[in-house]
C-alpha positions as CSV (number, residue, x, y, z in Angstrom):
1,M,160.9,37.1,237.8
2,S,158.0,38.3,235.5
3,Q,157.4,34.6,234.8
4,E,157.0,33.9,238.5
5,I,154.6,36.9,238.9
6,S,152.6,35.7,235.9
7,E,152.3,32.2,237.2
8,N,151.3,33.5,240.7
9,Q,148.7,35.8,239.1
10,V,147.3,32.8,237.2
11,E,147.1,30.7,240.4
12,N,145.4,33.6,242.3
13,K,142.8,34.2,239.5
14,S,142.1,30.5,239.2
15,A,141.7,30.2,243.0
16,T,139.3,33.1,243.1
17,N,137.1,31.5,240.3
18,E,137.3,28.1,241.9
19,N,136.3,29.6,245.3
20,A,133.2,31.3,243.8
21,A,132.2,28.1,242.1
22,N,132.8,26.1,245.3
23,E,130.5,28.5,247.2
24,L,127.8,27.8,244.6
25,V,128.3,24.0,245.1
26,Q,128.1,24.5,248.8
27,S,124.9,26.5,248.6
28,E,123.4,23.9,246.3
29,Q,124.4,21.1,248.7
30,N,122.8,22.9,251.6
31,S,119.5,23.4,249.8
32,A,119.4,19.9,248.3
33,P,117.5,17.0,249.7
34,Q,119.6,14.3,251.4
35,N,119.5,11.9,248.5
36,Q,120.9,14.5,246.0
37,E,123.9,15.3,248.1
38,D,125.8,12.4,246.7
39,N,125.3,13.7,243.2
40,F,127.4,16.9,243.6
41,D,130.5,15.1,242.6
42,N,129.8,15.9,238.9
43,L,129.3,19.6,239.7
44,Q,132.6,19.7,241.7
45,K,134.4,17.9,238.9
46,A,133.1,20.5,236.4
47,V,134.3,23.3,238.6
48,Q,137.8,21.7,238.7
49,I,137.9,21.1,235.0
50,L,136.8,24.7,234.2
51,A,139.4,26.0,236.7
52,Q,142.1,24.0,234.9
53,A,140.8,25.2,231.5
54,K,141.1,28.8,232.7
55,Q,144.7,28.2,233.9
56,L,145.6,26.8,230.5
57,D,143.9,29.6,228.7
58,E,145.9,32.2,230.7
59,I,149.2,30.5,229.8
60,Q,148.1,30.4,226.1
61,R,147.6,26.6,225.8
62,Y,144.5,27.3,223.9
63,D,144.0,23.9,222.3
64,K,143.9,22.0,225.6
65,A,141.9,24.8,227.3
66,L,139.3,24.6,224.5
67,S,138.9,20.9,225.1
68,L,138.5,21.3,228.9
69,Y,136.1,24.3,228.6
70,R,133.9,22.1,226.4
71,Q,134.0,19.2,228.8
72,G,133.3,21.4,231.8
73,V,130.4,23.3,230.1
74,D,128.9,19.9,229.1
75,M,129.0,18.8,232.7
76,L,127.4,22.0,233.9
77,L,124.7,21.8,231.4
78,E,124.0,18.2,232.3
79,E,123.8,19.3,236.0
80,M,121.3,22.0,235.1
81,I,119.1,19.4,233.4
82,V,119.1,16.9,236.2
83,R,119.2,19.2,239.2
84,Q,116.4,21.5,240.2
85,G,118.2,23.9,242.5
86,T,117.2,27.5,243.3
87,E,116.4,30.0,240.6
88,Q,119.4,32.0,241.8
89,S,121.8,29.1,241.4
90,R,120.3,28.1,238.0
91,S,120.7,31.6,236.8
92,Y,124.3,31.7,238.0
93,L,125.1,28.5,236.2
94,R,123.4,29.7,233.0
95,D,125.5,32.9,233.1
96,K,128.7,31.0,233.7
97,C,127.9,28.6,230.9
98,N,127.2,31.5,228.6
99,D,130.6,33.1,229.6
100,F,132.4,29.9,229.0
101,M,130.7,29.2,225.7
102,N,131.6,32.7,224.5
103,R,135.2,32.0,225.4
104,I,135.0,28.7,223.5
105,D,133.8,30.5,220.4
106,Q,136.7,33.0,220.7
107,L,139.2,30.2,221.1
108,K,137.8,28.3,218.1
109,V,138.3,31.5,216.0
110,M,141.8,32.1,217.3
111,L,142.8,28.5,216.7
112,Q,141.3,28.6,213.2
113,N,143.1,31.8,212.4
114,Q,146.4,30.4,213.7
115,K,146.0,27.3,211.5
116,T,145.4,29.5,208.5
117,E,148.4,31.6,209.3
118,D,150.5,28.5,209.7
119,K,149.4,27.2,206.3
120,E,150.2,30.6,204.7
121,N,153.6,30.7,206.2
122,E,154.3,27.1,205.1
123,A,153.2,28.0,201.6
124,K,155.6,30.9,201.5
125,S,158.6,28.7,202.6
């Protein structure tokens, strides 16, 4: 039962984060010139990748989450470079990228510590 609650909580949190990001995409699409509307696929893909990374992070699949976080942040940064957008949307994207990059740093340290512990435990055996 606690496993079911945990998985439901993960899905709810992920849905909330994805909804907020989708609102950003929608506001960007509404303010974009007609020829830029086709280019929002990358932004939506980044949102999906980051939502998946967050889900994996929450169920402690840190190695895969780290990889997806990196991929999603790279896509967001690329979008910030090529897309003008409003200052509010750019600020939001910068803040989100910073949040994700901080989490990437935390995961790298955690995984490195885990590798060190595994080597120490292996040496003791």
